[in-house]
C-alpha positions, 0 to 999 in steps of 0.5 A: 287751386290757390294763386299764388303770392308772388307769381314774379318771384316764384318764375324767377326762382324756377327758372333759376333752379330748373333752367340755369342751374339744371340745364333743363329743356336748355336748346343751346350751348355757348362755350367760351375758354373751352368752358360749354354753357347750356343755355336759353335762347329765350333768355339770351334773346334779352341780349341785343347781342344774341338776339342779332346773332340767333335771329338774324341771317348768321350762320349761327342763328340755327346751330345748336352750338355758338363759340364765342370769339372776344377780342377784349381781354377784359372779358373773363369767365367770371365776368360772362357767367355773372352776365348770363346768371343776370339774364336769368334774374341773379342779382350780381354781386360785384367786386372791385375784382370782377368789375371791370370783367362784367363791364366788359361782358356786359358791353359785349353782350349789350346787356345795358342795365347790368352795364348801368348797375356796374358803373354805379359801383365803381363810381362808388368804388373809386378810392386812393387803392383803385382810382388808377385801375379805373381811370386806366380802364376809362381811358384805353378801352371803349366802352361808349357812355359807360367809359364817360361816366366812370371817367367823369368820377375819376375826374372829379375825385383826381381834382381834389386828392391829386395834391395829396393822397394820388400825388404817388400816382401822378406820373402814371397818368397820361401827359394830355391828362395831368397837364389839365389838371394841372391847369385846371380851376378844380384842382384842389391847391390851398393857393398858386404857389402849391400848384406851381409846386405840384406841377414841377415835382410831378412833371419831372416823377412823369418824366423819369418814369417814362425814360428809356432807361425804365421802359422794360427792353428799351435802353437809354443812350448811356447804356448803349455808350456803355455796350459799345465802350465794352465791346470795343474793350473786349475786341482789343483784350482778344487782340492782345491776347492773340499777339502775345499769349501769357503777357503781363500788363505793364506798370504803365497799362495799370496806371492808365487803366485807374487813370480811367477809372477815377475820370469816370468816377469823378463823372459820374459823381459831378452828374449826381451833383448836378442832378441834386443841386438842378432845379426841378425845371431845369432837370425837366428841360435836360430829360427832354433834351436828352429824348430829342437828341436820342429820338430825333425823329419822334413828334410825340417828345415834341408835342409832350414838351409843347404841353408842358411849355403851355402850363408854365409859360402859357397861362396854366398857373397864374403867377401874379397872385403868387408870393412875391419872392416865389415868383421872383424865384419862379421866373429865375427857375424859367430862365435857367431852364431857358423858357420863356419868362413873358407869363412872370414878367407880365405878372408882375406888372398885373400886380401893379395894374390890379393894385392901382385900379383898386386904389383908384376906385371910389373911397367907402364912407364908413371906412373913411370914418376910422380914417386913422387905421385905414389911412396909415394902412393905404398909405404905407401899402401905396408908397412903400418899396415892397416885395408883396407888390412885386415891385421892380427898381422902377416901383415909383414910377410904376406907382404913380402910373395912372396919372400917364405919361411916356415914361410910365409903368402903365404904358410899359405894360401895355407894350409887354408881350401877350400873355395868354392867361386860361386855367382850363384846357379847353378855351373859347376865344371871343373878341369884343370891345376890341380886345382879345379876350379868353372865355371859360367857365363864365369868366373871360378876362383879357389875354393881353396886357393894356393901359386900360384893364377894367377888373374883369379884364384880371384873371381869376383868383384861386384857393381852396380850403378844407373842413373836418367834421368834429363833434356835429361842426365843421371846423376849417383845418387846412386854412385858419386864416382869411385869404388876401386878394385885390384889397379884400379879404376871403373866406369860405365858410361852412356852418349849419342851417338846422334840418340836417342842412349845411350851407357852403358860402364864399364871403368877401370883408373889408380890410380896415387895415393892411391883411398883412405887411405891405399890403393894400387896403380896397377903399371902395363902396362897391365891390362886386365879384363873380365866383365859382365854387367846387365841391366834391359830394357825395353825390358827385362833383358840384360847381356853383356859380354866381356873383356877390358884393363886399359888406352886405349879404349877396354872397356865393353859396350852395345848401347841401343835405347831410347825405351829401356831406361825406362825414368820415373825411375831410370836405374840400372846396375849392374858390376861383374869384373874379373882380368885377366893375361897379354896376352904375359905373360900367353903364357910365363907360359904356355910354361915354365909349358910345357917345 
């Protein structure tokens, strides 16, 4: 007798051919949706569901026929057949059409290995066409940690594609998820202004898609009013006909009807013009107010608008780092929508405070040698009235705020209302140094403006960039210029380090001249910062954190292998930067406070 070369493979082939396909020695029949499957108890016992069902104190344990009653409508016949075949050793062939059914069947039957393979396929299959289906699956159905894995992968994909490729599906997300996305540090947008524009448009689209007139079987207020008016008109017409049959309408009645039709057309035209001229925030507020008036008993509408208010007025968007004209326009839009403008007013003073703090630092010796360019740049930025610094009519007063005085700009900023500047939805509050602070993702900053704000008290600065792989090199395809923040230049670079590895890093460079017209220059000797870099690689979302210094080789970066970088797609990086105090200066201040 010759030994089998591969006994395991031969046995598996025998079980599949004679057991699964030939039904040889079948000892149990499983019925699902009027279809019978002749199977084997010993094979089904690999499933924890069948092991408990067929061996426990249940009435089905001794019966030769078992009917499956599954409430989950995601469990399909194809998905269940793939699960049965997997128990017999058949490798599953996943597709985006059957993956949901297989996962649902695997979770119902408690086949852990099958569920893990299915989740791996779903994660690798997430793209623009399939994203929404997988996202809704992870939100609407309880599949334990398997749903969490899909949800995390969808979140990673959403953060890096929401601003462009997935902008058309944002209106189909749940409101908590949408608001969490729009305020998250992980969201890829080129700057804070783009984040603000995306938030306005996405929320208006979301609200319009959920208006009662767009819901099947529902009717809006205007529709109900139109129906009641038409009913009244029909009743009047019927009563008129009963009074005098055959009487013709008089010319006076015709003129009255024409006047009513004309007034209705004018009202519709004025409403259309108002919609076109309204800002997105004003339109959003009007849509929510209409829903509140129609359905005052619903608490969900009120809670939903509180999420929106928290996004725009609670610090989800950092107005301090927007362009001056855009920031002032945002304040006007908030006023028109009857929303609080405290967060924008505080942002104006944050910008002034940050500039004052930076310019009040110790000058850099190397930049002092080049006095012609440096001094002219600094003097021009600190003395001229500039919109880039969000100057108010009292900017001369605010610019000299560091000298003190009862009417100084810093005192006015300290007296302003508190502003919660938090980009994340889940935040831990902490209290130290006698100040209320917010903390998230390793960053902590002050939740209230005060005259003694340090560098770490200001909220992080966020921006995004993307790269395109061309001819064995990565080129920056979105941001060709450095980004200005706090008197320095910031940029993300991507370079090859050899052996199919790539280095992604955040750099901080000094400005020997005003980076843009009317912007100031940080001349301190040491500029320390903390940073986070988010990037979506082939193996998933990666977050790199660290600290660095300007004008030295202390950058924040990470080394990636070639397999982690999708060569046929754009490679996007999100950076969040927070300035920090010089260590020696911080130690001196700590000693002074202790004394």
